SEDO-656819 format. One record per residue: residue number from 1; x, y, z of N, C-alpha, C in turn. Coordinates in pm, 1 decimal, decimal comma, padded with zeros to 6 digits. Example, Ala and Ser with C-alpha at 12.3 -4.5 7.8 and 13.67 -1.06 7.14 Angstrom:
# SEDO-656819
(1 (01319,0 -00569,0 00780,0) (01230,0 -00450,0 00780,0) (01320,0 -00330,0 00780,0))
(2 (01285,0 -00225,0 00708,0) (01367,0 -00106,0 00714,0) (01290,0 00003,0 00787,0))
# end
This chain:
# SEDO-656819
(1 (03571,6 -06013,0 02720,3) (03580,6 -06031,4 02538,8) (03640,7 -05876,8 02486,3))
(2 (03721,8 -05908,9 02417,0) (03783,2 -05762,6 02393,1) (03717,6 -05742,6 02239,2))
(3 (03701,8 -05617,3 02203,2) (03656,6 -05613,1 02063,4) (03807,0 -05587,9 01975,1))
(4 (03758,8 -05642,8 01868,1) (03896,7 -05605,5 01777,7) (03888,7 -05454,9 01701,2))
(5 (04015,5 -05388,4 01708,1) (03999,8 -05274,2 01647,8) (03952,0 -05261,2 01520,5))
(6 (03949,6 -05335,5 01418,1) (03853,1 -05336,3 01294,8) (03710,0 -05295,1 01340,2))
(7 (03669,2 -05334,6 01469,5) (03488,5 -05334,0 01467,4) (03482,7 -05226,1 01551,7))
(8 (03565,2 -05143,0 01586,0) (03531,8 -05038,6 01649,9) (03444,1 -04893,1 01606,6))
(9 (03358,9 -04846,0 01627,3) (03301,6 -04736,7 01569,6) (03320,5 -04591,4 01660,3))
(10 (03228,4 -04516,5 01648,4) (03217,9 -04374,1 01708,6) (03138,2 -04406,7 01840,0))
(11 (03199,6 -04348,2 01936,4) (03103,4 -04318,8 02041,4) (02998,1 -04229,3 02050,8))
(12 (02872,3 -04229,3 02170,6) (02818,1 -04127,0 02106,4) (02831,5 -03973,8 02152,1))
(13 (02915,2 -03993,5 02203,3) (02972,4 -03863,8 02282,1) (03029,8 -03758,1 02135,5))
(14 (03142,5 -03873,7 02053,0) (03201,2 -03825,1 01956,2) (03131,1 -03768,1 01847,8))
(15 (03042,3 -03845,4 01814,1) (02913,8 -03795,0 01725,1) (02842,8 -03701,6 01769,0))
(16 (02798,9 -03663,2 01885,3) (02763,4 -03554,9 01920,3) (02801,0 -03425,3 01869,1))
(17 (02938,3 -03425,5 01911,4) (03053,7 -03331,2 01931,9) (03071,1 -03274,1 01756,8))
(18 (03076,4 -03404,2 01711,5) (03104,3 -03365,9 01506,7) (02942,2 -03332,0 01480,3))
(19 (02860,9 -03343,8 01512,6) (02711,6 -03290,3 01457,7) (02703,6 -03147,8 01505,0))
(20 (02757,9 -03164,2 01632,5) (02754,8 -02992,7 01676,7) (02852,3 -02885,0 01572,8))
(21 (02963,7 -02937,8 01585,4) (03056,8 -02851,4 01518,7) (02981,6 -02828,6 01328,6))
(22 (02939,8 -02938,4 01298,4) (02902,7 -02914,6 01144,5) (02755,6 -02839,6 01183,9))
(23 (02672,0 -02817,6 01266,5) (02560,7 -02756,0 01261,8) (02632,8 -02581,0 01276,3))
(24 (02711,2 -02565,4 01330,3) (02778,5 -02454,0 01362,3) (02853,6 -02413,0 01231,5))
(25 (02911,4 -02489,3 01170,2) (02978,0 -02478,3 01038,7) (02851,0 -02405,5 00941,6))
(26 (02763,2 -02481,0 00932,6) (02628,4 -02495,4 00850,1) (02591,1 -02344,0 00831,4))
(27 (02578,0 -02296,3 01000,8) (02461,6 -02204,9 00982,7) (02577,9 -02051,7 00957,7))
(28 (02725,3 -02094,6 00992,6) (02772,1 -01949,6 00939,5) (02784,5 -01937,1 00809,2))
(29 (02798,6 -02049,9 00750,4) (02798,3 -02075,5 00571,5) (02658,0 -02013,8 00528,3))
(30 (02560,6 -02049,8 00584,2) (02412,5 -02027,3 00492,1) (02395,2 -01852,3 00509,4))
(31 (02307,4 -01833,5 00423,5) (02264,5 -01650,9 00385,5) (02150,6 -01664,6 00497,8))
(32 (02149,2 -01524,4 00472,2) (01999,7 -01487,1 00529,1) (01900,0 -01536,3 00430,2))
(33 (01870,7 -01603,2 00446,3) (01722,4 -01611,2 00358,5) (01628,3 -01505,3 00308,3))
(34 (01603,2 -01438,3 00452,7) (01495,0 -01378,6 00476,6) (01549,9 -01227,2 00382,0))
(35 (01680,2 -01195,3 00371,3) (01744,5 -01105,3 00326,8) (01754,1 -01089,9 00178,1))
(36 (01770,7 -01235,7 00139,5) (01787,5 -01280,0 00006,5) (01628,5 -01278,1 -00067,1))
(37 (01555,2 -01339,4 -00004,9) (01420,0 -01300,9 -00088,9) (01331,2 -01159,1 -00079,8))
(38 (01391,4 -01099,4 00041,8) (01327,6 -00978,9 00046,9) (01414,9 -00861,6 -00063,7))
(39 (01546,4 -00884,6 -00125,2) (01621,4 -00822,5 -00206,6) (01545,3 -00872,3 -00348,1))
(40 (01514,1 -00980,8 -00347,9) (01485,1 -01051,1 -00497,2) (01325,9 -01030,5 -00503,7))
(41 (01242,9 -00986,6 -00417,6) (01121,2 -00951,8 -00442,2) (01154,2 -00796,9 -00483,4))
(42 (01213,0 -00706,0 -00356,1) (01224,1 -00586,7 -00445,1) (01276,6 -00547,1 -00565,9))
(43 (01356,8 -00605,8 -00605,2) (01421,7 -00612,5 -00723,7) (01317,5 -00599,1 -00854,4))
(44 (01299,8 -00770,1 -00826,0) (01148,8 -00785,2 -00904,7) (01066,3 -00724,0 -00938,3))
(45 (01013,9 -00628,5 -00855,1) (00900,5 -00571,7 -00856,9) (00949,3 -00422,3 -00920,4))
(46 (01063,2 -00354,2 -00878,5) (01130,4 -00211,0 -00965,5) (01177,1 -00283,9 -01106,5))
(47 (01221,7 -00407,9 -01115,4) (01246,3 -00432,4 -01289,1) (01118,4 -00435,6 -01350,1))
(48 (01045,3 -00473,6 -01301,5) (00909,3 -00526,7 -01371,5) (00845,8 -00391,3 -01396,4))
(49 (00845,9 -00294,0 -01306,4) (00762,1 -00160,1 -01334,5) (00872,2 -00075,9 -01460,5))
(50 (01020,1 -00084,6 -01446,1) (01095,9 -00028,2 -01553,8) (01107,7 -00080,1 -01676,8))
(51 (01051,5 -00225,6 -01664,1) (01050,2 -00294,6 -01820,7) (00869,5 -00270,3 -01863,3))
(52 (00811,1 -00249,7 -01787,3) (00677,8 -00221,1 -01834,6) (00681,2 -00060,2 -01928,7))
(53 (00716,3 00013,4 -01843,5) (00738,1 00170,3 -01881,2) (00803,5 00166,8 -02024,5))
(54 (00924,8 00086,5 -02017,6) (01001,1 00099,0 -02143,5) (00924,7 00009,1 -02265,9))
(55 (00858,4 -00066,1 -02229,8) (00763,6 -00181,5 -02337,8) (00682,2 -00076,0 -02357,7))
(56 (00577,6 00015,2 -02262,4) (00474,7 00102,0 -02322,9) (00523,2 00250,3 -02406,6))
(57 (00654,7 00309,9 -02387,5) (00746,4 00359,5 -02488,8) (00738,9 00304,3 -02594,7))
(58 (00806,8 00199,7 -02606,2) (00808,2 00112,9 -02758,2) (00682,0 00072,1 -02833,1))
(59 (00571,5 00037,0 -02734,3) (00418,0 00038,8 -02810,9) (00372,5 00174,7 -02860,1))
(60 (00379,4 00277,6 -02774,4) (00327,7 00408,4 -02829,3) (00405,1 00423,1 -02946,0))
(61 (00534,4 00430,8 -02971,2) (00651,0 00449,0 -03103,1) (00567,4 00384,0 -03223,2))
(62 (00623,8 00234,5 -03164,3) (00587,2 00141,3 -03284,5) (00423,3 00170,6 -03302,6))
(63 (00331,1 00185,0 -03256,3) (00212,6 00225,7 -03281,9) (00136,6 00360,9 -03325,5))
(64 (00233,9 00446,3 -03310,8) (00182,9 00599,2 -03319,0) (00077,1 00637,6 -03274,4))
(65 (00047,5 00559,2 -03114,1) (-00056,2 00614,5 -03051,2) (00007,3 00595,0 -02888,6))
(66 (-00083,5 00713,2 -02824,8) (-00043,4 00729,5 -02694,4) (-00111,9 00604,8 -02613,4))
(67 (00012,3 00573,7 -02526,0) (00002,0 00459,7 -02408,4) (-00003,7 00509,0 -02260,9))
(68 (-00099,6 00487,1 -02182,5) (-00126,7 00516,1 -02035,8) (-00104,0 00406,1 -01971,5))
(69 (-00008,0 00461,4 -01884,1) (00004,6 00363,0 -01772,5) (-00068,8 00398,5 -01635,1))
(70 (-00124,1 00365,8 -01593,9) (-00210,1 00393,4 -01464,6) (-00189,2 00317,7 -01328,1))
(71 (-00146,5 00379,8 -01237,9) (-00148,3 00309,7 -01076,6) (-00268,9 00348,9 -01016,7))
(72 (-00271,0 00187,9 -00910,6) (-00360,0 00197,8 -00826,4) (-00303,5 00146,5 -00698,2))
(73 (-00319,6 00262,7 -00580,1) (-00267,6 00181,5 -00464,7) (-00345,6 00229,3 -00368,0))
(74 (-00429,5 00077,0 -00336,7) (-00575,3 00050,1 -00209,5) (-00470,4 00081,5 -00075,6))
(75 (-00349,6 00006,9 -00048,0) (-00270,2 00015,4 00074,5) (-00148,9 -00016,7 00040,9))
(76 (-00071,8 00005,0 00144,4) (00089,1 -00025,2 00071,8) (00117,9 -00148,7 00039,5))
(77 (00045,3 -00257,8 00044,8) (00096,4 -00389,5 00024,7) (-00010,1 -00426,9 -00080,3))
(78 (-00130,9 -00358,4 -00145,1) (-00255,1 -00374,2 -00202,5) (-00237,2 -00258,7 -00293,7))
(79 (-00132,5 -00316,0 -00439,0) (-00120,5 -00199,8 -00536,1) (-00145,3 -00280,1 -00715,6))
(80 (-00139,9 -00207,3 -00758,0) (-00117,4 -00273,7 -00920,6) (-00104,3 -00126,5 -01010,5))
(81 (-00096,3 -00173,9 -01124,1) (-00033,1 -00119,1 -01262,1) (-00090,0 -00173,3 -01364,1))
(82 (-00144,7 -00056,5 -01447,1) (-00153,6 -00133,6 -01630,8) (-00127,8 -00040,1 -01697,4))
(83 (-00129,4 -00103,6 -01842,4) (-00172,5 -00023,8 -01961,0) (-00236,6 -00018,8 -02028,7))
(84 (-00267,4 00084,6 -02140,8) (-00383,4 00087,7 -02201,7) (-00352,9 00191,3 -02338,6))
(85 (-00403,2 00160,2 -02467,6) (-00358,8 00226,1 -02546,0) (-00459,6 00335,9 -02552,2))
(86 (-00462,8 00484,4 -02580,2) (-00527,5 00613,7 -02573,1) (-00508,4 00685,9 -02439,9))
(87 (-00607,1 00767,8 -02458,1) (-00564,6 00832,6 -02344,6) (-00660,6 00855,0 -02224,4))
(88 (-00727,9 00741,8 -02226,2) (-00830,6 00687,7 -02128,4) (-00765,1 00616,4 -02025,9))
(89 (-00796,5 00637,1 -01896,7) (-00749,9 00543,5 -01774,2) (-00794,7 00427,6 -01723,5))
(90 (-00715,8 00314,7 -01747,2) (-00778,3 00194,0 -01693,8) (-00741,5 00153,2 -01555,7))
(91 (-00851,6 00057,7 -01532,4) (-00818,2 -00000,9 -01365,3) (-00776,0 -00108,4 -01376,6))
(92 (-00672,0 -00109,3 -01281,3) (-00585,5 -00225,7 -01315,4) (-00649,0 -00361,1 -01236,5))
(93 (-00737,6 -00314,1 -01144,6) (-00826,0 -00442,0 -01094,0) (-00936,1 -00453,1 -01177,2))
(94 (-00979,8 -00431,5 -01269,8) (-01083,1 -00447,5 -01402,2) (-01052,0 -00611,0 -01482,0))
(95 (-01148,3 -00714,0 -01440,3) (-01071,3 -00785,8 -01487,0) (-01182,0 -00859,5 -01606,2))
(96 (-01293,4 -00792,0 -01636,9) (-01395,2 -00783,4 -01784,6) (-01344,4 -00731,7 -01840,4))
(97 (-01278,8 -00804,3 -02019,9) (-01225,7 -00744,4 -02084,1) (-01356,8 -00676,4 -02183,4))
(98 (-01477,0 -00655,8 -02135,1) (-01552,3 -00604,6 -02224,9) (-01573,3 -00438,6 -02158,5))
(99 (-01526,0 -00446,6 -02042,8) (-01549,5 -00318,0 -01981,8) (-01441,4 -00224,7 -02042,3))
(100 (-01508,1 -00089,8 -02048,9) (-01392,8 00013,9 -02067,7) (-01277,2 00045,6 -02064,1))
(101 (-01292,8 00029,4 -01909,8) (-01150,3 00076,6 -01818,4) (-01088,4 -00054,7 -01787,0))
(102 (-01075,8 -00182,0 -01892,6) (-00993,0 -00291,9 -01890,0) (-00865,6 -00234,6 -01944,9))
(103 (-00727,8 -00280,4 -01884,2) (-00596,0 -00237,3 -01921,2) (-00573,1 -00337,1 -02022,2))
(104 (-00568,4 -00287,0 -02132,3) (-00483,6 -00399,3 -02256,9) (-00437,8 -00305,0 -02351,1))
(105 (-00328,2 -00362,2 -02394,7) (-00273,0 -00291,1 -02542,2) (-00328,8 -00414,5 -02660,9))
(106 (-00321,8 -00516,3 -02625,7) (-00392,5 -00566,9 -02744,3) (-00525,7 -00636,2 -02704,6))
(107 (-00627,2 -00648,2 -02794,8) (-00728,5 -00668,0 -02774,4) (-00766,3 -00786,4 -02665,5))
(108 (-00810,6 -00745,6 -02542,6) (-00858,7 -00854,7 -02473,9) (-00766,9 -00934,2 -02366,1))
(109 (-00621,2 -00897,2 -02356,5) (-00502,1 -00962,1 -02319,3) (-00472,9 -00843,0 -02201,2))
(110 (-00457,5 -00889,5 -02103,6) (-00490,4 -00830,9 -02006,0) (-00333,3 -00781,5 -01983,1))
(111 (-00289,9 -00656,7 -01933,0) (-00141,4 -00594,4 -01918,6) (-00167,6 -00512,7 -01756,9))
(112 (-00130,2 -00613,2 -01686,8) (-00126,5 -00555,9 -01513,4) (-00037,9 -00617,2 -01447,0))
(113 (00014,2 -00596,7 -01364,3) (00107,7 -00625,9 -01249,9) (00065,0 -00560,3 -01115,1))
(114 (00048,1 -00690,0 -01045,9) (00034,7 -00641,4 -00902,0) (00080,2 -00660,0 -00792,8))
(115 (00065,5 -00641,4 -00675,9) (00167,8 -00672,7 -00559,2) (00173,4 -00816,3 -00504,2))
(116 (00053,0 -00901,0 -00564,8) (00075,3 -01034,9 -00518,5) (00192,5 -01096,1 -00568,9))
(117 (00255,8 -01038,8 -00683,9) (00369,8 -01123,3 -00729,2) (00492,9 -01077,4 -00657,4))
(118 (00489,0 -00983,8 -00545,2) (00584,6 -00937,4 -00504,0) (00615,0 -00957,1 -00359,8))
(119 (00609,1 -01060,0 -00294,9) (00564,7 -01045,7 -00123,2) (00641,4 -00948,3 -00042,6))
(120 (00572,5 -00883,8 00013,8) (00618,2 -00760,8 00121,9) (00709,8 -00651,8 00062,3))
(121 (00674,0 -00633,5 -00074,4) (00707,3 -00483,4 -00113,0) (00584,5 -00399,7 -00128,9))
(122 (00619,9 -00296,5 -00067,5) (00506,5 -00188,7 -00056,7) (00561,3 -00070,5 -00144,0))
(123 (00416,1 -00015,2 -00195,4) (00416,4 00140,3 -00271,9) (00394,3 00242,1 -00184,4))
(124 (00512,4 00303,5 -00141,8) (00502,9 00389,5 -00028,8) (00386,3 00467,6 -00043,9))
(125 (00338,2 00553,9 -00144,8) (00244,2 00629,8 -00167,5) (00195,1 00616,9 -00333,6))
(126 (00082,2 00703,7 -00352,9) (00044,7 00707,3 -00460,2) (00147,8 00734,1 -00551,9))
(127 (00169,2 00672,2 -00691,4) (00279,9 00756,5 -00767,1) (00233,0 00901,9 -00809,1))
(128 (00297,9 00984,7 -00805,2) (00257,7 01108,3 -00871,3) (00348,4 01129,3 -00971,6))
(129 (00277,9 01168,0 -01063,2) (00363,3 01232,6 -01214,5) (00294,3 01351,5 -01252,2))
(130 (00371,5 01422,3 -01385,8) (00335,0 01540,3 -01410,7) (00215,2 01593,6 -01389,3))
(131 (00169,0 01664,4 -01324,7) (00000,9 01734,9 -01309,0) (-00055,9 01699,4 -01178,0))
(132 (00042,6 01600,9 -01059,6) (-00031,2 01563,6 -00973,0) (-00084,4 01416,5 -00973,0))
(133 (-00099,6 01375,9 -01127,9) (-00195,5 01221,1 -01167,8) (-00126,9 01117,8 -01108,8))
(134 (-00209,7 01024,2 -01093,1) (-00145,7 00853,6 -01064,7) (-00095,7 00800,5 -01212,9))
(135 (-00087,5 00829,1 -01310,2) (-00064,6 00782,6 -01426,0) (-00011,2 00870,7 -01516,3))
(136 (00076,2 00796,0 -01631,5) (00150,8 00878,9 -01725,9) (00096,9 00823,0 -01868,2))
(137 (00118,7 00921,4 -01950,5) (00081,6 00879,7 -02076,3) (00205,1 00909,8 -02158,1))
(138 (00244,7 00831,9 -02266,1) (00319,0 00843,2 -02311,2) (00324,9 00874,9 -02457,3))
(139 (00368,1 00964,0 -02514,1) (00388,3 00991,0 -02670,2) (00403,4 00931,7 -02756,3))
(140 (00386,8 00904,0 -02873,2) (00424,0 00876,1 -02993,3) (00536,9 00925,8 -03063,6))
(141 (00511,8 01081,9 -03029,9) (00650,3 01135,0 -03078,2) (00732,3 01142,7 -02991,5))
(142 (00831,4 01062,1 -03015,2) (00958,3 01060,5 -02979,4) (00972,8 00949,9 -02833,4))
(143 (00849,7 00920,9 -02776,5) (00863,0 00849,4 -02672,0) (00871,0 00936,6 -02579,5))
(144 (00824,0 01072,4 -02524,1) (00824,8 01120,2 -02445,8) (00698,4 01133,8 -02335,7))
(145 (00697,4 01151,7 -02214,5) (00601,8 01097,8 -02104,9) (00584,8 01191,9 -02003,3))
(146 (00502,1 01218,9 -01938,3) (00463,3 01292,3 -01800,8) (00547,1 01242,8 -01729,1))
(147 (00634,1 01305,1 -01661,8) (00757,4 01268,2 -01582,7) (00704,5 01221,0 -01447,9))
(148 (00788,7 01144,8 -01359,1) (00748,9 01120,1 -01224,4) (00831,6 01036,7 -01228,5))
(149 (00752,0 00955,0 -01043,6) (00833,4 00859,1 -00975,7) (00747,3 00799,3 -00883,1))
(150 (00790,1 00632,1 -00903,3) (00721,9 00532,8 -00787,1) (00837,1 00494,0 -00684,7))
(151 (00763,9 00519,2 -00566,4) (00883,2 00460,1 -00411,7) (00823,3 00336,5 -00415,5))
(152 (00913,2 00254,9 -00419,5) (00888,3 00084,2 -00364,5) (00992,5 00078,8 -00231,6))
(153 (00919,3 00012,9 -00136,1) (01008,8 -00008,2 -00026,1) (01002,9 -00159,2 -00010,9))
(154 (01125,4 -00213,7 00024,1) (01084,5 -00371,8 00074,9) (01069,6 -00397,5 00226,1))
(155 (01058,5 -00555,3 00272,0) (00966,3 -00550,8 00402,1) (01082,8 -00537,1 00473,3))
(156 (01198,5 -00491,9 00474,1) (01334,6 -00479,5 00566,1) (01344,1 -00284,4 00556,0))
(157 (01272,9 -00248,8 00516,8) (01310,3 -00105,0 00495,6) (01363,5 -00027,7 00414,0))
(158 (01424,2 -00090,5 00265,5) (01487,7 -00058,2 00149,1) (01392,5 00043,1 00030,1))
(159 (01421,9 00131,5 00031,5) (01363,5 00198,8 -00093,0) (01420,6 00215,3 -00169,3))
(160 (01344,4 00209,7 -00302,6) (01380,5 00268,2 -00403,6) (01317,7 00318,2 -00513,6))
(161 (01365,7 00430,0 -00586,5) (01246,1 00462,1 -00664,4) (01283,2 00442,5 -00836,6))
(162 (01130,1 00408,7 -00870,6) (01152,7 00397,7 -01014,7) (01130,4 00499,3 -01081,9))
(163 (01218,0 00583,5 -01162,8) (01191,9 00741,9 -01218,1) (01159,8 00698,9 -01380,4))
(164 (01079,3 00785,6 -01423,0) (01058,1 00804,3 -01555,6) (01060,2 00972,2 -01556,0))
(165 (01161,6 01015,9 -01682,1) (01195,3 01122,2 -01722,2) (01097,8 01183,2 -01839,6))
(166 (01074,8 01303,5 -01830,7) (01013,7 01374,1 -01943,6) (01058,4 01289,5 -02081,6))
(167 (01146,4 01264,0 -02104,3) (01198,8 01221,2 -02222,8) (01199,8 01066,2 -02245,9))
(168 (01109,8 01029,0 -02149,3) (01105,5 00866,7 -02146,0) (01201,3 00788,6 -02129,6))
(169 (01275,3 00812,8 -02031,4) (01402,0 00739,5 -02006,4) (01358,9 00660,3 -01860,8))
(170 (01375,3 00539,1 -01835,1) (01324,9 00488,4 -01729,1) (01463,8 00464,1 -01649,8))
(171 (01464,1 00485,6 -01498,7) (01567,7 00405,5 -01432,4) (01528,9 00395,0 -01278,7))
(172 (01603,8 00277,1 -01211,0) (01565,2 00258,2 -01088,5) (01695,3 00311,6 -00987,1))
(173 (01686,3 00379,2 -00867,5) (01757,4 00415,2 -00817,0) (01751,2 00431,3 -00648,2))
(174 (01844,7 00403,5 -00566,4) (01806,2 00451,6 -00399,8) (01834,5 00593,0 -00379,0))
(175 (01782,1 00615,1 -00282,5) (01833,3 00773,2 -00252,8) (01856,5 00779,0 -00097,5))
(176 (01868,2 00891,1 -00059,4) (01900,8 00905,0 00096,0) (01844,9 00836,7 00178,2))
(177 (01687,0 00852,1 00157,6) (01599,2 00830,4 00250,2) (01602,0 00621,9 00275,6))
(178 (01715,5 00588,0 00138,9) (01677,8 00450,5 00173,8) (01797,6 00435,9 00281,0))
(179 (01868,3 00505,5 00322,3) (01981,0 00472,2 00435,5) (02147,8 00482,0 00364,4))
(180 (02136,0 00457,0 00226,4) (02258,6 00425,2 00160,6) (02303,8 00590,5 00139,3))
(181 (02452,5 00587,4 00153,1) (02517,3 00686,7 00138,2) (02569,6 00724,1 00005,0))
(182 (02626,6 00584,8 -00021,7) (02690,1 00580,5 -00150,2) (02708,4 00440,5 -00225,3))
(183 (02743,2 00429,1 -00324,7) (02770,7 00288,0 -00389,1) (02643,8 00232,2 -00428,5))
(184 (02644,9 00136,5 -00391,2) (02498,1 00035,2 -00459,2) (02435,2 -00007,5 -00333,5))
(185 (02306,8 -00040,8 -00348,3) (02223,7 -00096,1 -00218,9) (02137,3 -00205,6 -00287,5))
(186 (02119,2 -00304,2 -00233,8) (02058,3 -00391,8 -00339,9) (02056,3 -00434,6 -00474,8))
(187 (02205,4 -00391,8 -00526,8) (02197,7 -00401,5 -00675,4) (02147,1 -00273,1 -00728,1))
(188 (02073,4 -00166,3 -00704,7) (02062,0 -00046,7 -00726,2) (02172,3 00056,7 -00706,2))
(189 (02174,8 00149,4 -00845,9) (02277,2 00294,2 -00802,8) (02208,1 00367,9 -00689,2))
(190 (02301,7 00441,4 -00621,5) (02275,2 00555,8 -00538,1) (02284,9 00679,9 -00635,7))
(191 (02173,6 00760,8 -00586,9) (02178,1 00886,8 -00645,0) (02114,9 00960,6 -00542,2))
(192 (02171,3 01082,1 -00539,7) (02112,3 01161,1 -00404,4) (02016,3 01223,2 -00409,4))
(193 (01928,0 01231,7 -00547,7) (01812,5 01272,4 -00509,9) (01693,6 01193,1 -00608,7))
(194 (01764,5 01126,3 -00672,8) (01689,0 01056,2 -00811,9) (01599,2 01146,9 -00893,8))
(195 (01656,0 01211,8 -00940,6) (01611,4 01321,0 -01013,5) (01524,7 01290,4 -01130,9))
(196 (01414,4 01315,4 -01160,9) (01379,9 01299,4 -01267,4) (01370,8 01373,5 -01394,1))
(197 (01442,2 01518,0 -01399,1) (01443,8 01579,8 -01476,2) (01568,9 01562,8 -01564,7))
# end
């Protein structure tokens, strides 16, 4: 008994070869999701800090009152920052709004960002601002600030600096320590020293 041509299908070998070729093509075409997530988390943390420092500057000018942004680093992967009105330092781990060290700009509304939002992003060291402090105070007079930087590192070892100048300008850059030599790495511009002056 012969099978008519219209009823013939693929053999098991033909199907296996086709699937193998498709899997190879798919593996080549797919991006490295680990690098993509790493990049997204690092960019997210750096941009969140950049935006918070800009927000703090705008609030200081708008309210004609100092705003302090304080940083806390328990370990490289357990860190946070928060902001508050005035010259007192807040504790970004404080959750009780009745406490004097609660981080808030508007009464009772927590203004904190912490490491749990950015998987595998490390704060390399305790941030250092003018005078060696782990906080910056932004003045209502032209939005000037105590200059400094915060170094963040991705899980794959890419370093970025979030830099705050004395004039209140904020930017994100990579430096020589990040392995960059020119151009852009992870979307951040290369700067030989990321100088805050």
